[in-house]
Each structure stands twice: as C-alpha cells, then as structure tokens.
DRENLUMSE-72955 format. One line per 10 residues: their letters; for each residue z, x, y of N, C-alpha, C, O. Coordinates in steps of 0.2 Angstrom, whole numbers, plus 2048, in hexadecimal, padded with zeros to 3 digits. Atoms other than C-alpha are relative to their C-alpha. Example, Ala and Ser with C-alpha at 12.3 -4.5 7.8 and 13.67 -1.06 7.14 Angstrom:
REM DRENLUMSE-72955
AS = 800:804:7FA:827:83E:7EA:800:804:806:803:809:805 | 7FF:7FC:7FA:824:844:7FB:803:7FC:805:804:7FF:80B $
***
This chain:
REM DRENLUMSE-72955
MLTIKICGLT = 801:7FA:804:107:C1B:14D:7FB:804:803:7F6:802:806 | 805:7FC:7FD:0FE:C2A:153:7F9:800:7FC:7F9:7FF:7F6 | 807:800:803:0EB:C2A:150:7FD:807:801:7FE:80B:806 | 803:7FA:800:0E2:C3A:14C:7F8:800:7FF:7F6:7FD:7FA | 807:7FF:800:0D0:C3F:14F:7FE:807:7FE:800:80B:802 | 803:7FA:801:0C7:C4D:147:7F9:800:802:7F5:7FC:800 | 806:800:7FC:0B8:C51:152:7FC:806:7FF:7FE:80B:7FC | 804:7FA:801:0A9:C5C:152:7FD:800:7F9:7FB:806:7F6 | 802:800:807:0A4:C57:140:7F9:800:800:7F5:7FD:804 | 807:7FF:801:093:C5C:13A:7FD:7FF:7F9:7F7:7FF:7F8 $
NLDDARWAIE = 802:800:806:092:C5A:128:805:7FB:7FC:80A:7F9:7FD | 7FD:805:804:097:C4D:11A:806:803:7FD:80B:7FF:7FC | 7FA:7FD:803:0A3:C59:111:806:800:804:80C:7FE:802 | 7FA:7FF:7FC:0AE:C5C:120:802:7F9:802:808:7F8:803 | 7FE:807:7FE:0AD:C49:125:804:7FD:7FA:809:7FA:7FC | 7FC:803:805:0B3:C44:114:807:803:7FF:80C:800:7FD | 7F9:7FD:800:0C1:C51:114:805:7FD:805:80A:7FC:804 | 7FC:802:7FA:0C7:C4B:125:803:7F9:7FE:809:7F8:7FF | 7FE:807:803:0C8:C39:11D:806:801:7FB:80B:7FE:7FC | 7FB:7FE:805:0D1:C40:10E:807:802:803:80C:800:800 $
AGADYLGFVL = 7F9:7FD:7FD:0DE:C49:119:803:7FB:804:809:7FD:806 | 7FC:805:7FD:0E2:C3A:122:7FE:7FF:808:802:7FC:80B | 802:801:7FA:0D8:C3A:132:7FF:7F8:802:7FC:7F5:7FD | 801:807:7FE:0D7:C29:13C:7F9:7FF:802:7F6:7FA:802 | 807:800:7FD:0C6:C2D:145:7FD:807:7FE:7FF:80C:7FE | 804:7FA:801:0B8:C39:141:7FB:800:806:7F8:7FB:809 | 804:7FF:7FA:0AF:C40:151:7FA:804:7FF:7FA:809:7FB | 806:7FC:801:09D:C45:152:7FD:801:807:7FC:7FC:80B | 803:7FE:7F9:095:C4E:161:7F9:7FF:800:7F5:802:7FD | 807:801:7FF:084:C48:167:7FE:803:807:7FC:7FF:80B $
YQNSPRCVSA = 801:7FC:7F9:082:C55:175:7FD:806:7FE:800:80A:7FA | 804:7FB:802:074:C61:172:802:807:801:800:80C:7FE | 7FE:7F9:7FE:07C:C70:17B:807:802:7FC:80A:807:7FD | 7F9:7FE:804:08C:C6F:16F:7FE:803:7FA:7F9:801:7F6 | 802:7FD:807:08C:C7A:160:802:7FC:7FA:801:7FD:7F4 | 7FE:805:805:093:C6B:157:7FC:7FA:800:7FE:7F5:7FD | 804:806:7FF:085:C60:15B:7FD:7FD:7FA:7FB:801:7F6 | 805:804:805:07D:C53:14F:7FC:7FC:804:7FD:7F9:809 | 805:804:7FD:06E:C4A:153:802:7F8:7FE:806:7F7:7F9 | 7FF:807:802:06E:C37:152:7FD:7FE:7F9:801:7FB:7F6 $
RELSRLTDAL = 802:801:807:064:C38:142:804:803:7FB:806:800:7F6 | 7FB:7FD:805:070:C44:13A:806:7FB:800:809:7FB:7FB | 7FA:804:800:07E:C39:140:7FF:7F9:7FC:804:7F7:7F8 | 801:806:804:076:C29:138:800:802:7F9:803:7FE:7F5 | 800:7FE:808:074:C33:127:808:801:7FE:80A:7FF:7F9 | 7F9:7FF:802:087:C38:128:803:7F9:800:807:7F8:7FB | 7FC:806:800:08D:C27:12C:7FE:7FB:7FB:802:7F7:7F8 | 803:804:806:082:C1E:11F:804:803:7FA:805:7FF:7F5 | 7FD:7FD:806:08B:C2A:112:808:7FF:800:80B:800:7FC | 7F8:801:7FF:09D:C25:119:802:7F9:7FF:7FD:7F5:800 $
PETIRKVGVF = 7FE:807:801:0A7:C15:115:7FF:7FD:807:801:800:80C | 800:804:7FA:0A4:C08:122:806:7FF:804:807:7FE:80A | 7FA:801:7FD:0B6:C06:125:803:806:804:808:806:807 | 7FE:7FA:7FD:0B8:C18:12B:7FE:800:808:7F8:7FE:809 | 801:800:7F9:0B9:C19:13E:7FD:806:803:7FF:80B:802 | 804:7FA:7FE:0AC:C24:146:7FF:7FF:808:7FE:7FA:80B | 800:800:7F9:0AB:C29:158:7FA:805:802:7FA:80B:800 | 805:7FC:7FD:09B:C30:161:802:803:806:804:7FF:80B | 7FF:7FD:7F9:09D:C3C:16F:7FA:802:803:7F5:805:801 | 806:7FF:7FC:090:C3C:17C:801:803:807:807:803:80A $
VNEAPVLVKE = 800:7FD:7FA:08D:C46:18C:7FA:7FF:804:7F4:801:803 | 805:802:7FB:082:C3F:19A:7FA:7FE:7FC:7F4:800:7FE | 806:803:804:077:C36:18D:7FE:7F9:803:802:7F6:806 | 803:806:7FD:06C:C27:192:804:7FA:7FD:805:7FA:7F7 | 7FC:805:803:077:C17:190:7FD:7FC:7FA:800:7FA:7F5 | 803:804:805:06A:C0E:186:800:804:7F9:800:801:7F4 | 7FF:7FC:806:06A:C1D:179:807:7FF:7FD:807:7FF:7F7 | 7F9:800:802:07D:C1D:178:801:7F9:7FC:804:7F9:7F7 | 7FF:807:803:07C:C0A:174:7FD:800:7FA:7FF:7FD:7F5 | 804:800:806:06F:C0C:167:803:804:7FB:803:802:7F5 $
VAEVCGLSAV = 7FD:7FC:805:077:C1A:15E:807:7FD:7FE:808:7FD:7F8 | 7FA:803:802:088:C11:15E:7FE:7FA:7FB:802:7F9:7F7 | 802:805:805:07F:C02:156:7FE:802:7FA:800:800:7F4 | 803:7FE:806:075:C0B:14A:804:804:7FB:804:803:7F5 | 7FC:7FC:804:082:C17:144:807:7FC:7FF:80B:7FF:7FB | 7FA:803:801:090:C0A:144:806:803:803:80C:804:800 | 7FB:7FD:7FD:09B:C13:150:806:7FB:802:805:7F6:804 | 7FA:804:7FE:0AD:C0D:153:801:801:808:804:7FC:80B | 7FF:7FE:7F9:0AD:C15:164:7FB:805:803:7F9:809:7FF | 804:7FB:7FC:0A3:C1E:171:804:804:805:808:801:809 $
QLHGDEDPGD = 7FC:7FC:7FB:0AB:C2D:17A:7FB:803:805:7F7:807:803 | 805:7FD:7FB:0A3:C32:18A:804:806:804:80A:806:805 | 7FD:7FA:7FD:0A6:C44:191:7FC:802:806:7FF:807:809 | 804:7FD:7FB:099:C46:19F:802:7FD:807:807:7FB:808 | 7FF:803:7F9:096:C3F:1B1:7FD:7F9:800:7FA:7F7:804 | 803:806:800:091:C2E:1AB:803:7FB:805:808:7FC:808 | 7FE:805:7FC:092:C1F:1B6:803:7FA:7FC:800:7F7:7F8 | 7FC:805:804:09F:C12:1B0:7FC:7FA:800:7FD:7F6:7FB | 803:806:800:094:C04:1B5:7FA:7FF:7FB:7F8:7F9:7F9 | 805:800:805:087:C09:1A8:803:7FE:7F9:7FF:7FD:7F5 $
YDDLGVTLWR = 7FD:801:807:093:C05:19A:805:7FA:800:809:7F9:7FC | 7FC:806:800:09A:BF4:19F:7FF:7FB:7FA:803:7F8:7F7 | 802:804:806:091:BEC:190:7FE:804:7FA:7F9:803:7F7 | 802:7FB:805:091:BFA:184:800:7FD:7F9:7FC:7FE:7F5 | 800:803:807:096:BEF:175:804:803:7FB:804:801:7F5 | 7FC:7FC:805:0A1:BFC:16D:806:803:804:805:804:80A | 7FA:7FD:7FC:0B2:C03:172:7FF:806:803:7FB:80B:801 | 801:7FA:7FB:0B2:C10:180:806:804:801:80B:802:802 | 7FB:7FB:7FE:0BC:C20:181:7FD:804:805:7F7:805:805 | 802:7FC:7FA:0BB:C2A:191:804:807:800:80A:807:800 $
ALRLQGGKWN = 7FD:7F9:800:0BE:C3D:191:802:801:808:7FE:800:80C | 7FE:7FE:7F9:0C8:C43:1A1:802:807:800:804:80A:7FB | 7FE:7FA:7FF:0CB:C54:1A7:804:801:806:803:7FD:80B | 7FB:7FF:7FA:0D9:C5A:1B3:7FD:805:805:7FC:80B:803 | 804:7FC:7FC:0D0:C61:1C2:804:800:807:804:7FA:80A | 7FC:800:7FA:0DA:C66:1D2:805:7FB:800:807:7F8:806 | 7FA:804:800:0E9:C5C:1CD:7FE:7F9:7FF:802:7F4:7FF | 802:807:801:0DF:C4C:1C9:7FB:800:7FA:7F8:804:7F8 | 804:801:806:0D7:C45:1BA:7F9:7FD:802:7F8:7F9:806 | 807:802:7FE:0C4:C44:1BB:7FC:7FF:7F9:7FD:802:7F4 $
PDPRKWAAER = 801:805:7FB:0BB:C39:1BA:806:7FB:801:80A:7FB:7FD | 7FB:805:7FE:0C6:C2C:1C3:801:7FB:7FA:7FD:7F7:7F9 | 7FF:805:806:0CE:C22:1B4:800:7F9:802:7FF:7F5:7FE | 7FF:807:7FE:0D0:C13:1BF:7F9:7FD:800:7F8:7F7:800 | 807:803:800:0BD:C11:1BF:7FD:7FE:7F9:7F8:7FC:7F8 | 802:801:807:0BC:C10:1AC:804:7FB:7FC:80A:7FC:7FC | 7FC:805:804:0C0:C01:1A1:800:803:7F9:7FC:800:7F4 | 800:7FD:807:0C3:C0D:192:806:7FE:7FC:80B:7FC:7FF | 7FB:801:804:0CD:C09:183:805:805:7FF:80B:804:7FE | 7FB:7FA:7FF:0D5:C1A:184:7FD:806:803:7F6:806:804 $
FVLDADSRAY = 803:7FA:7FD:0D3:C2A:18D:801:806:7FC:807:807:7F9 | 7FF:7FA:803:0D0:C3B:185:801:805:805:7FD:807:809 | 7FE:7FB:7FB:0D9:C49:18F:7FE:806:7FD:801:809:7F8 | 803:7FA:802:0CF:C59:18D:801:805:805:802:804:80B | 7FF:7FA:7FC:0CF:C6A:194:7FA:800:805:7F5:7FD:804 | 805:800:7FB:0C6:C6D:1A4:7FB:806:7FF:7FC:80C:800 | 805:7FB:802:0B6:C76:19E:7F9:7FD:800:7F8:7F7:7FF | 807:803:800:0A3:C74:1A0:7FE:7FF:7F9:7F8:7FD:7F8 | 802:800:807:0A2:C76:18D:800:7F9:7FD:7FE:7F8:7F8 | 7FF:806:802:0A7:C64:18B:803:7FF:7F9:800:7FD:7F4 $
GGTGMTVDWD = 7FC:801:806:0B4:C66:17D:7FE:806:7FB:7F9:809:7FC | 801:7FB:805:0B6:C72:16F:801:807:802:7FF:80C:7FF | 800:7FA:7FD:0BB:C80:17A:807:804:7FD:807:80A:7FE | 7FA:7FD:802:0CD:C83:173:805:801:806:80A:803:805 | 7FC:800:7FA:0D4:C82:185:805:7FA:800:803:7F4:7FE | 7FB:806:800:0E4:C77:187:800:7FD:807:7FE:7FF:80C | 7FF:804:7FA:0E8:C6A:193:807:801:803:80B:803:7FF | 7F9:800:7FD:0F7:C6A:19F:804:7FA:7FC:803:7F4:7FE | 7FC:805:804:103:C61:193:804:7FB:804:805:7F5:803 | 7FB:803:7FB:10F:C5C:1A1:7FC:7FA:804:7FE:7F5:804 $
EAGAFAARHR = 804:805:7FC:101:C53:1AB:7FD:7FB:7FB:7FD:7F5:7FC | 803:804:805:0FA:C4C:19B:805:7FB:7FE:804:7F5:7FD | 7FB:804:801:10B:C45:197:801:7FA:805:803:7F5:803 | 7FF:805:7FA:10D:C3C:1A8:7FA:7FB:7FF:7FC:7F5:801 | 805:804:801:0FC:C35:1A5:801:7FB:7FA:7FF:7F5:7FA | 7FF:804:807:100:C2F:193:805:7FB:801:805:7F6:7FD | 7FB:805:800:10F:C26:199:7FD:7F9:803:800:7F4:803 | 803:806:7FD:103:C1A:1A2:7FA:7FD:7FD:7F7:7F8:7FE | 807:802:803:0F3:C1A:198:800:802:7F8:804:806:7F6 | 801:7FF:807:0EE:C1A:186:7FC:807:7FF:7F6:807:802 $
VMLAGGLTVD = 802:7F9:7FF:0EA:C2D:183:7FE:803:7F9:803:802:7F5 | 802:7FC:805:0E1:C37:176:801:807:803:7FD:809:807 | 7FF:7F9:7FD:0E7:C49:179:7FB:805:7FC:7FB:805:7F6 | 805:7FB:803:0D9:C56:176:802:807:804:806:808:808 | 7FF:7FA:7FC:0D7:C68:17C:804:805:7FD:80A:805:7FE | 7FD:7FB:803:0DC:C77:172:806:7FF:7FB:80A:803:7FA | 7FB:802:805:0E7:C6E:165:7FF:804:7FA:7F9:805:7F8 | 800:7FC:807:0EB:C78:155:805:7FE:7FC:80A:7FA:7FE | 7FA:801:805:0F6:C77:146:807:802:803:80C:7FF:803 | 7FA:7FD:7FD:102:C82:150:803:7FC:806:809:7FD:807 $
NVGDAIRCVR = 7FD:803:7FA:104:C78:160:7FF:7F9:800:802:7F6:805 | 800:807:7FF:100:C66:15C:806:7FD:800:807:7F7:803 | 7F9:803:800:112:C62:158:803:800:807:806:7FB:80A | 7FD:7FF:7F9:118:C69:169:7FC:7FB:805:7FF:7F8:809 | 804:804:7FB:109:C60:172:802:7F8:7FF:803:7F5:804 | 7FE:807:801:10E:C4F:16A:807:7FF:803:808:7FA:806 | 7F9:801:7FD:120:C51:16F:800:800:807:804:7FD:80A | 800:7FF:7F8:11C:C56:181:7FC:7FA:803:7FE:7F7:808 | 804:805:7FD:10E:C4A:184:801:7F8:7FE:800:7F4:801 | 7FF:807:803:112:C3B:178:7F9:7FC:801:7FA:7F7:804 $
PFGVDVSSGV = 807:804:7FF:0FF:C36:177:800:7FB:7FB:804:7FA:7F6 | 802:805:805:0F8:C27:16E:7FD:803:7FA:7FD:801:7F4 | 803:7FC:805:0EE:C34:164:7FE:807:802:7FF:809:808 | 802:7FA:7FF:0E8:C45:162:7F9:801:7FD:7F7:7FE:7F9 | 807:7FF:801:0D6:C4C:161:7FF:808:7FF:800:80B:804 | 801:7F9:802:0D2:C5D:159:7F9:802:7FE:7F6:7FE:7FA | 807:7FD:802:0C1:C67:157:801:807:7FE:801:809:7F8 | 801:7F9:801:0C1:C79:159:807:803:7FC:806:808:7F9 | 7F9:7FE:802:0D4:C7B:154:800:7FF:7F8:805:802:7F5 | 800:800:808:0CF:C77:141:7FA:802:7FD:7F7:7FF:7F8 $
ELAPGRKDHK = 807:7FE:803:0BF:C80:13F:800:807:7FD:804:80B:7FF | 801:7F9:803:0B9:C8F:135:7FB:803:805:7FB:809:806 | 805:7FE:7FC:0AA:C90:141:7FE:7F9:804:7FF:7F4:801 | 802:806:7FD:0A3:C83:14E:7FC:7FC:7FB:7F6:7FE:7F9 | 803:805:804:09E:C74:144:802:800:7F9:7FF:7FC:7F5 | 7FE:7FF:807:0A6:C7A:134:808:7FF:800:80B:804:803 | 7F9:800:800:0B8:C74:130:803:804:7FB:800:805:7F6 | 7FC:7FD:805:0C5:C7D:128:805:7FB:7FD:809:7F8:800 | 7FC:806:803:0CC:C70:11B:807:801:800:80B:7FC:801 | 7F9:7FF:800:0DD:C78:11A:803:7FF:807:808:7FC:808 $
KVAAFIRAAR = 7FD:801:7F9:0DF:C78:12D:800:7F9:802:804:7F6:805 | 801:807:7FF:0D9:C66:12E:806:7FC:7FD:809:7F8:800 | 7FB:803:804:0E6:C61:121:807:801:803:80B:7FD:804 | 7FA:7FE:7FD:0F4:C6B:129:801:7FD:807:806:7FB:809 | 7FF:803:7F9:0F0:C65:13B:802:7F8:7FF:806:7F6:803 | 7FE:807:801:0F1:C53:135:807:7FF:7FE:80B:7FB:800 | 7F9:800:802:101:C56:12C:805:801:806:80A:7FE:807 | 7FB:7FE:7FB:109:C5E:13B:800:7FB:806:805:7F9:808 | 800:806:7FB:103:C50:147:804:7FA:7FD:808:7F7:801 | 7FC:806:803:10A:C43:13B:808:801:801:80C:7FD:802 $
AADEALRSES = 7F9:7FE:800:11B:C4C:13A:803:800:807:808:7FD:807 | 7FD:800:7F9:11D:C4E:14D:800:7F9:802:805:7F7:805 | 7FF:808:7FE:119:C3B:14F:805:7FD:7FD:809:7F9:800 | 7FA:803:803:125:C36:142:807:802:803:80B:7FE:803 | 7FA:7FD:7FD:132:C41:149:802:7FC:807:808:7FA:808 | 7FF:803:7FA:130:C39:15A:802:7F9:7FF:806:7F6:803 | 7FE:807:801:130:C27:154:807:7FF:7FD:80A:7FA:7FE | 7F9:800:803:140:C2B:14A:805:801:805:80B:7FE:805 | 7FB:7FF:7FB:148:C30:15A:801:7FA:805:806:7F9:808 | 800:806:7FB:144:C20:164:803:7FA:7FD:803:7F5:800 $
***
C-alpha cells in the first residue's frame, strides 16, 4: 500500500490534522535556511505532544552526524532523511532508519544511490533549495528508478497531479510539502485532506488493475 508523507510541518495543529487526514509519516525540516525549519528544541516539543505511534521523519542538510543521531533519539524519529552532501560512511551506525534524497542531474541520480544503504530513496527536484520548491521531477526517469528501488516521490506534487504521478512512477510512497500549503510552514487543511484522498484513490485504482 502507498505511504504518504506530509512534510515541512512546523506546528502542532497542522501535524494533528495530517494524522487525522490519514498521513503515514509526518516530516519536519531541521535546516536553518528553509522557511519551514524547526529547531531541535521545537521538534522535541512537537513530538512530545504527538502519539508515540506516529511515524516522524527528520529532514537534515549537511548536519553533523552526531547531532543527527542525537535529535533522532531525543525526538523519537522513525527515520532520518538526508538531503545534502553527506558522506555515507558517517551514517553506517545511525541507529534509525535512513532515507536518502536524490536529484536527477545530467541524466544521473545524485548522490550515487549505490553508495547508500538507505531504506528508501526520496526523489526530489534538482534545486539548491533542498525541497519545498514546487518543482517536479522527471516522472519517466523516476519511474525507471522506482522499478528497481523503494521510492518516495517528491517534488512539485499537488492535489491536481498526484494521481498522474502515481500512475506514471508507481512509487512506494509520495512526499508533499509546498503543494498543500497556505504559506511556507503553514498547511492548508483542505488541501492536505484532498491530496491524501487523491493519492489513495490512484493507488487503489492501480492495485485493482494488477
């Protein structure tokens, strides 16, 4: 079954709504240059107020591995998602599930997925902004990659295009941030619910065909 992550959450109200609407994962960005950034202390307060059973993902960019591990432990993260130029060798003993973001650059996925022992790969748009840009990924290339790897499709997904994206790429899951926002860091609850409904409907239609 398709898994859905609502990312770029910054407040408890939006996080609780995403859970109520049926999200499988909640994503929190710990990158200070992002307009959706939350600090480790803010994330700890948010996760303390959420049920322990809720799966939470911390998104990091070129952060010190020791800090990533500490935040993952203190905040009870289900997975750590890396988006920068991290060295894979620094995360061999992370102690928590690892997701690795990839971008299509010059016809190749970067960084080299063969170097990463990731539980899944997040395919995002090629941008220096590290997510939340509204830019889409090449779905044909993403589909070819998803046929060989466990993929979370990100990059420019919206209520209007998520169904087509799922049918084209057939990913393991989808990841949305800016596509369900009122403003950076503030979710549109109606869009969140509609996005999840559209994604579930597309997934169910695909499974009924197989």
